[in-house]
C-alpha positions in Angstrom: 53.2 79.4 79.4 55.4 76.4 78.7 58.7 77.7 77.2 59.3 77.5 73.5 63.0 76.8 72.7 63.1 79.7 70.3 61.9 82.2 72.9 63.9 83.5 75.8 61.3 85.9 77.3 57.7 86.6 76.5 55.2 89.1 77.8 51.4 88.6 77.3 48.5 90.9 77.7 45.0 89.9 76.6 42.1 91.9 75.2 39.0 89.9 74.7 39.9 86.9 72.6 43.3 88.3 71.5 46.6 87.9 73.1 49.2 90.6 72.5 52.7 89.0 72.8 56.1 90.6 72.9 59.0 88.3 72.9 62.8 88.1 72.9 64.5 85.3 71.1 66.8 82.8 72.7 70.4 83.5 71.8 70.8 80.3 69.7 67.6 81.0 67.6 68.6 82.3 64.2 65.2 82.4 62.6 62.6 85.1 62.3 59.0 85.7 63.4 57.0 83.8 60.8 53.6 82.1 60.7 55.1 78.9 62.1 56.3 80.6 65.2 53.2 82.7 65.6 51.1 79.5 65.4 53.3 77.9 68.1 52.8 80.9 70.4 49.1 80.9 69.9 48.9 77.2 70.6 50.9 77.6 73.8 48.6 80.4 74.9 45.5 78.3 74.2 46.8 75.6 76.5 46.4 78.1 79.3 43.3 80.0 78.1 41.0 78.4 75.6 39.1 81.6 75.0 42.1 83.1 73.1 41.6 82.6 69.4 44.0 85.2 68.0 47.5 86.4 68.8 49.3 89.6 67.8 53.0 88.6 68.2 56.0 90.9 67.9 59.7 90.7 68.3 60.1 94.5 67.9 62.2 95.6 70.9 60.3 98.8 71.6 56.9 97.1 71.3 58.0 94.2 73.5 59.2 96.7 76.1 55.7 98.4 75.9 53.9 95.0 76.3 56.2 94.1 79.3 55.4 97.5 81.0 51.7 96.9 80.3 51.8 93.4 81.8 53.6 94.8 84.9 51.0 97.6 85.2 48.2 95.1 85.3 49.5 93.8 88.6 48.7 97.1 90.3 46.1 98.8 88.0 43.1 100.3 89.8 41.4 100.8 86.4 41.5 98.6 83.4 40.5 101.4 81.1 44.0 102.9 80.9 45.5 99.5 80.5 43.0 98.6 77.7 43.7 101.9 75.9 47.5 101.2 75.9 47.0 97.6 74.8 44.7 98.7 71.9 47.3 101.2 70.9 50.0 98.5 70.7 47.5 96.1 69.0 46.9 98.7 66.2 50.7 98.4 65.3 50.6 94.6 64.9 49.2 92.0 62.6 46.8 89.6 64.3 47.4 85.9 63.7 44.5 83.4 63.8 40.9 83.9 64.3 
C-alpha cells in the first residue's frame, strides 16, 4: 500500500470484502482517526484490491498489535479457520467504514 503521510505503520488483514487495519501514526501527525483518514485508508487499499468495499480502521495500540500478529500468522498458517476467528473477534470491536 502506498504510504500515507499521516501513517507510520499499517497492518492489514482482510475478511471477505472488509479490510481490518491497525495503524500507528507518523510522529509529526497531530490529528486523530476521523472519517477523512478512514476514507483515505480505504481508497489506498482499493488501489491494491478492488474487491474491498469496507475498512475497519483502528489506532488503538492493543488492537493494532493484534492485527499485526494476525497478519504475521497468515504467512505460516496451515488453517485459515483460526485466523478468521481471530480476525472476526477484532472486527467485532471496530466500526466499519464504507460499504
